[in-house]
C-alpha positions as CSV (number, residue, x, y, z in Angstrom):
1,M,6.4,5.8,5.3
2,K,4.6,4.5,8.4
3,K,3.4,1.0,8.6
4,I,-0.4,1.3,10.6
5,P,-2.8,-0.9,11.5
6,L,-5.6,-0.9,9.0
7,D,-8.1,0.5,11.6
8,L,-6.2,3.4,11.6
9,A,-6.4,3.8,7.9
10,E,-8.4,6.6,6.3
11,P,-9.7,7.4,2.8
12,G,-7.3,9.8,1.0
13,M,-4.1,8.2,2.5
14,Q,-1.6,6.8,0.0
15,L,0.2,3.5,-0.1
16,A,3.9,3.5,0.4
17,A,3.8,-0.2,-0.5
18,A,1.8,-2.7,-2.3
19,V,-0.5,-4.5,-0.4
20,C,-0.5,-8.4,-1.0
21,N,-2.5,-11.3,0.3
22,Q,-0.9,-14.3,1.9
23,R,-0.3,-16.0,-1.6
24,G,1.6,-12.7,-2.7
25,D,-0.9,-11.4,-5.0
26,V,-1.1,-7.7,-5.3
27,L,-4.4,-6.3,-4.0
28,L,-3.2,-2.3,-4.2
29,Q,-0.5,-0.9,-5.9
30,T,2.3,1.4,-4.6
31,G,0.9,4.9,-4.7
32,C,-2.9,3.7,-4.5
33,E,-5.0,6.5,-2.8
34,L,-7.2,4.7,0.0
35,S,-10.9,4.8,-0.4
36,D,-13.9,3.5,1.7
37,T,-14.3,0.7,-1.0
38,A,-10.6,-0.2,-1.0
39,L,-10.3,-0.2,3.0
40,S,-13.7,-2.2,3.3
41,S,-12.4,-4.7,1.1
42,L,-8.7,-5.1,2.9
43,R,-10.7,-5.6,5.8
44,K,-12.6,-8.4,4.4
45,R,-9.6,-9.9,3.1
46,G,-8.1,-10.1,6.6
47,I,-5.6,-7.5,6.0
48,G,-3.9,-6.2,9.2
49,R,-1.4,-3.7,8.5
50,I,-0.7,-1.5,5.6
51,A,2.3,1.1,4.9
52,V,1.2,4.8,4.1
53,L,3.3,7.8,3.1
54,V,3.3,10.6,5.8
55,A,4.2,14.0,5.7
56,D,7.5,14.9,6.9
57,I,7.2,17.7,9.6
58,R,10.8,17.9,10.6
59,S,12.5,21.3,10.0
60,E,15.8,21.7,8.2
61,D,17.7,22.1,11.5
62,E,16.4,18.7,12.9
63,L,17.1,16.9,9.7
64,E,20.7,18.1,9.7
65,A,20.9,17.0,13.6
66,E,19.6,13.6,12.6
67,R,22.3,13.3,9.6
68,A,25.1,14.3,12.0
69,N,23.8,11.6,14.6
70,V,24.1,8.9,11.5
71,R,27.5,10.2,10.6
72,D,28.7,9.9,14.4
73,R,27.3,6.5,14.9
74,L,28.7,5.1,11.5
75,N,32.0,6.8,12.2
76,V,32.1,4.9,15.5
77,L,31.0,1.3,14.1
78,F,33.3,1.8,11.1
79,R,36.1,3.4,13.2
80,N,38.7,1.2,11.4
81,K,37.6,1.8,7.7
82,G,40.7,3.7,7.1
83,Q,42.7,0.6,7.0
84,D,40.6,-1.4,4.9
85,E,39.4,-0.8,1.4
86,Q,36.4,-2.8,1.4
87,L,35.4,-1.7,4.9
88,A,35.6,2.2,3.7
89,S,33.4,1.1,0.7
90,L,30.8,-0.6,3.0
91,Y,30.7,2.4,5.1
92,H,29.9,4.6,2.4
93,L,27.2,2.5,0.9
94,V,25.7,2.2,4.6
95,L,26.0,6.1,5.0
96,E,24.5,6.9,1.5
97,Y,21.5,4.3,2.6
98,R,20.8,6.0,5.9
99,L,21.1,9.3,4.8
100,E,18.7,8.8,1.9
101,G,16.2,7.3,4.4
102,L,16.4,10.9,5.9
103,S,15.5,12.9,2.7
């Protein structure tokens, strides 16, 4: 997912998150494929940024290196987790969340 200015959006891109107006009304649903008409409508409504899906071009080696960096960083931040059951639980939740973001 990547948030981009609406001016950089192109027909065929797919929304990673719903687009809402200032009142919170949903203008376009998550997963919607953008068309020229949809982009024109969003511009008229003053929408400045949208979240779109982007292809992941990282190799498996690059992903594994990022996973290792996540583990290393969290091991530093949670270095005392072995002494505290709640801290250990939080560590595992954060680790799972961060690794899921790399999938």
